[in-house]
C-alpha positions in Angstrom: -17.8 -26.7 7.9 -21.3 -26.9 9.3 -23.5 -28.3 6.4 -26.5 -26.7 8.2 -25.3 -23.1 8.2 -26.7 -20.8 5.7 -24.2 -19.5 3.1 -22.0 -16.5 3.9 -22.8 -13.6 1.6 -19.7 -11.9 0.5 -18.9 -8.9 -1.7 -16.8 -9.6 -4.9 -15.9 -6.2 -6.1 -14.2 -5.4 -9.5 -12.0 -2.3 -9.3 -11.4 0.3 -11.8 -14.5 0.7 -13.8 -13.7 3.6 -16.0 -9.9 3.0 -16.5 -10.6 1.7 -20.1 -13.5 0.5 -22.3 -12.3 -3.1 -22.2 -12.2 -3.1 -18.6 -15.6 -1.6 -18.5 -17.0 -4.2 -20.9 -15.6 -7.1 -18.7 -17.2 -5.8 -15.6 -20.5 -5.3 -17.1 -20.5 -8.8 -18.6 -19.8 -10.3 -15.1 -22.4 -8.3 -13.4 -24.9 -9.2 -15.9 -24.2 -12.9 -15.4 -24.4 -12.7 -11.5 -20.6 -13.3 -11.2 -20.0 -10.0 -9.4 -22.1 -8.1 -7.0 -20.0 -4.8 -6.6 -17.8 -2.5 -8.7 -16.0 0.7 -7.9 -15.9 3.6 -10.4 -12.9 5.9 -11.2 -14.0 9.4 -11.8 -10.7 10.3 -13.2 -10.6 7.3 -15.7 -10.3 7.8 -19.4 -13.5 5.9 -20.1 -15.9 7.6 -17.8 -18.9 9.5 -19.4 -22.5 9.3 -19.7 -22.7 6.3 -22.0 -20.3 4.2 -19.9 -22.3 5.3 -16.8 -25.8 4.4 -18.4 -24.3 1.0 -19.6 -23.1 0.1 -16.1 -26.5 1.2 -14.5 -28.3 -1.0 -17.2 -26.2 -4.0 -16.2 -26.6 -3.5 -12.6 -30.5 -3.1 -13.0 -30.7 -6.8 -13.6 -28.8 -7.4 -10.3 -30.5 -5.4 -7.6 -28.0 -6.6 -5.0 -25.1 -5.1 -6.9 -23.4 -2.3 -5.2 -21.8 0.6 -7.1 -19.0 2.5 -5.4 -16.5 5.4 -5.8 -13.0 4.3 -6.5 -11.3 7.4 -5.2 -8.1 7.8 -7.2 -5.1 9.8 -5.8 -2.1 8.2 -7.7 -0.5 8.5 -11.1 -0.9 8.2 -14.2 -4.3 10.1 -13.4 -4.6 13.8 -12.9 -6.4 15.5 -10.0 -9.9 17.1 -10.7 -9.0 20.0 -8.3 -6.8 22.7 -9.9 -4.5 23.4 -6.9 -3.8 19.8 -5.7 -0.4 19.2 -4.5 2.1 17.4 -4.7 2.0 16.5 -8.3 4.4 15.2 -10.8 4.0 16.5 -14.4 0.4 17.5 -13.8 -0.5 14.1 -12.5 -0.8 12.6 -9.0 2.3 11.1 -7.4 3.1 7.2 -8.0 1.7 5.4 -5.1 5.2 4.7 -3.5 5.9 8.3 -3.4 2.5 9.2 -2.2 2.8 6.6 0.5 6.1 8.1 1.6 4.8 11.6 1.5 2.1 10.4 3.9 4.5 8.6 6.1 6.6 11.9 6.3 3.5 14.1 6.8 4.1 15.9 3.7 0.5 15.7 2.4 -1.9 18.6 2.9 -5.1 17.2 4.4 -7.2 20.0 3.2 -6.0 19.4 -0.4 -6.7 15.8 -0.2 -10.2 16.4 1.4 -11.0 18.8 -1.4 -10.0 16.2 -4.2 -12.0 13.4 -2.6 -15.0 15.9 -2.3 -14.9 16.8 -5.9 -14.7 13.1 -6.9 -17.7 12.1 -4.7 -19.6 15.2 -6.3 -18.7 14.1 -9.8 -20.0 10.6 -9.0 -23.2 12.3 -7.7 -23.6 14.1 -10.9 -23.1 11.1 -13.2 -25.2 8.6 -11.3 -27.7 10.9 -9.6 -27.1 9.6 -6.1 -24.3 8.9 -3.7 -22.1 5.7 -4.0 -23.0 2.7 -1.9 -19.4 2.5 -0.7 -16.0 4.3 -1.2 -12.8 2.7 -1.6 -9.4 3.7 -3.1 -7.2 2.9 -6.1 -4.0 1.2 -5.0 -5.4 1.4 -1.4 -4.5 5.2 -1.1 -7.5 5.6 1.3 -5.3 3.6 3.9 -2.2 5.8 3.6 -1.2 8.1 6.6 -2.1 11.6 5.4 -4.9 10.4 3.3 -7.2 8.4 5.6 -8.4 11.2 7.9 -9.3 13.4 5.1 -10.8 10.5 3.1 -13.1 9.6 6.1 -14.1 13.2 6.7 -15.2 13.8 3.1 -17.2 10.4 3.1 -18.9 11.4 6.3 -19.6 14.8 4.9 -20.8 13.7 1.5 -21.9 10.2 1.5 -22.7 9.5 5.2 -24.8 6.2 4.2 -21.6 4.9 2.3 -19.4 2.0 3.9 -15.6 2.3 3.2 -13.2 -0.5 2.3 -10.4 -1.7 4.6 -8.0 -4.0 3.8 -7.2 -6.2 6.7 -7.5 -10.0 6.7 -9.2 -12.3 9.4 -6.2 -14.7 9.5 -3.8 -15.7 12.4 -0.6 -13.7 12.3 1.6 -16.7 11.3 -0.6 -17.0 8.1 -0.2 -13.6 7.2 3.6 -13.5 6.9 3.8 -15.3 3.6 2.2 -12.5 1.7 4.2 -9.2 2.1 1.8 -7.2 0.2 -1.3 -8.2 2.1 0.7 -7.8 5.3 1.4 -4.2 4.6 -2.5 -3.7 4.0 -3.1 -5.3 7.3 -0.8 -3.0 9.1 -2.4 0.0 7.4 -5.9 -1.0 7.9 -5.5 -1.4 11.5 -5.4 2.4 11.9 -7.9 3.0 9.2 -10.5 0.8 11.0 -10.0 2.6 14.3 -10.5 5.9 12.8 -13.5 4.7 10.8 -15.2 3.2 13.9 -14.7 6.4 15.8 -16.2 8.5 12.9 -19.3 5.9 12.9 -18.6 4.8 9.3 -19.1 1.2 8.4 -16.5 -0.9 6.8 -16.2 -4.5 5.6 -15.2 -6.9 8.4 -12.7 -8.9 6.2 -10.7 -8.6 2.9 -8.9 -10.6 0.5 -7.7 -10.4 -3.1 -4.4 -8.7 -2.8 -1.4 -10.8 -4.7 1.6 -10.2 -6.7 0.1 -9.5 -10.1 3.3 -9.7 -12.0 3.7 -13.4 -11.4 0.4 -14.2 -13.3 -0.5 -17.0 -10.9 -3.5 -19.2 -11.3 -6.5 -17.1 -10.3 -8.8 -20.0 -9.5 -6.2 -21.4 -6.9 -6.0 -17.8 -5.4 -9.7 -17.5 -5.1 -9.9 -20.7 -3.1 -7.4 -19.1 -0.8 -9.3 -15.8 -0.7 -12.6 -17.4 0.3 -10.8 -19.4 3.3 -11.9 -17.6 6.5 -13.6 -14.6 4.9 -16.5 -13.7 7.2 -20.1 -12.7 6.3 -19.9 -9.2 4.5 -16.3 -9.6 3.8 -14.9 -8.4 0.6 -12.6 -9.8 -2.1 -11.1 -7.3 -4.7 -10.7 -8.4 -8.1 -9.6 -6.7 -11.4 -11.2 -8.5 -14.4 -11.0 -6.8 -17.8 -10.4 -7.2 -21.4 -6.9 -5.7 -22.7 -7.1 -2.6 -24.9 -4.7 0.1 -26.0 -6.1 2.5 -23.4 -5.4 0.0 -20.8 -2.0 -0.8 -21.9 -1.0 3.0 -21.7 -2.3 3.4 -18.4 -1.8 0.3 -16.1 0.8 -2.5 -16.0 -1.9 -4.9 -14.8 -3.2 -6.2 -18.4 -3.1 -10.0 -19.3 -3.9 -11.1 -15.7 -7.1 -9.1 -15.9 -8.1 -11.4 -18.6 -7.3 -14.4 -16.7 -9.6 -13.1 -13.9 -12.4 -12.5 -16.3 -12.0 -16.1 -17.7 -12.2 -17.7 -14.2 -15.1 -15.6 -12.8 -17.0 -16.1 -15.9 -16.3 -19.7 -16.4 -18.1 -22.8 -15.0 -15.7 -23.6 -12.1 -16.4 -20.4 -10.1 -20.0 -21.2 -9.2 -19.0 -24.5 -8.1 -16.2 -23.0 -6.0 -18.7 -20.7 -4.3 -21.0 -23.6 -3.5 -18.4 -25.8 -2.2 -17.4 -23.1 0.3 -21.1 -22.2 1.1 -20.7 -18.7 -0.1 -23.2 -16.5 -2.1 -23.2 -13.3 -3.9 -26.9 -13.1 -3.8 
C-alpha cells in the first residue's frame, strides 16, 4: 500500500432505516458518532413518520457528508403504497425469491413497478422536503430483471441528481467464487450497470457487504475483507440495529444487527479504517 496516497473515501451505508424503532436508534447513534456516512430509508416501514424523520435529520445535521437515500422496497412482508400493484400475496409484496423468479420469467408488469417506485420517491420527498441523495433497493430488488428498467426510469424521472446502488465487486473472478450470494449480485449488477450508464445515472464503482447473515460470523473479520480492493467511492452495505419486537415480527436478521452495531461503534473500527487508509469523512 502506498503510504503517501491520500485515504480512500468510501460510503458505509446502513440499510433499513424505518423498519423498526430499534434499528432507527442504532443507525442514528452511529451517524452522530461519525461511524456511518449514509443510510437508506424505507417508506413502507413500520417506524416511519415525522418524528423518526426529524430525528434522522437532526443526527445527520452534525455530519454534513452523511447521505440519506431511499430504500425502495418491493418484497414481503411489506405492502405496496400503490393500490393496484401486482403480483401480491395476502396484500403484501412477493417474498424476494418469488419476485426474482417472476422477473426472470418476465411476469412483472414494468408499469406497476414504475408506479410503485414513483410513489415511494414522492413519499420520501414529502417527508424530507427534498429528493434522496441516492436510491437503492431492499434485498437488492432494484437489480432484478423486470424491476431494474422501471426502477432506473423512475429515478431518472423523479430524482435525476441521485446515484443508484449496484452490487458488483472489484475482485478477480477466482476470488468471487467463494461467496455464492455475492456472486449472484455480481451477475445481476453487470446488467444493471450497463442500463444505468446508458440512462446517464451515476452508481457506486464498487460494492461489499453481502454475507450469510444466518451464520452470525465475526463482523470485524468481515469488515476487513470488505475493505480489501474497495475503490474510491465504493460502498459497503451494513445492517446495524437494536432488536425489538417490531423487528422480530418483520425480519429474520436480528441479533447480527446488534453485532454489527457493536463493532461499528467500538474502538477497533476507527483503527481498521486508518490501517486501510480509508475515510468516511
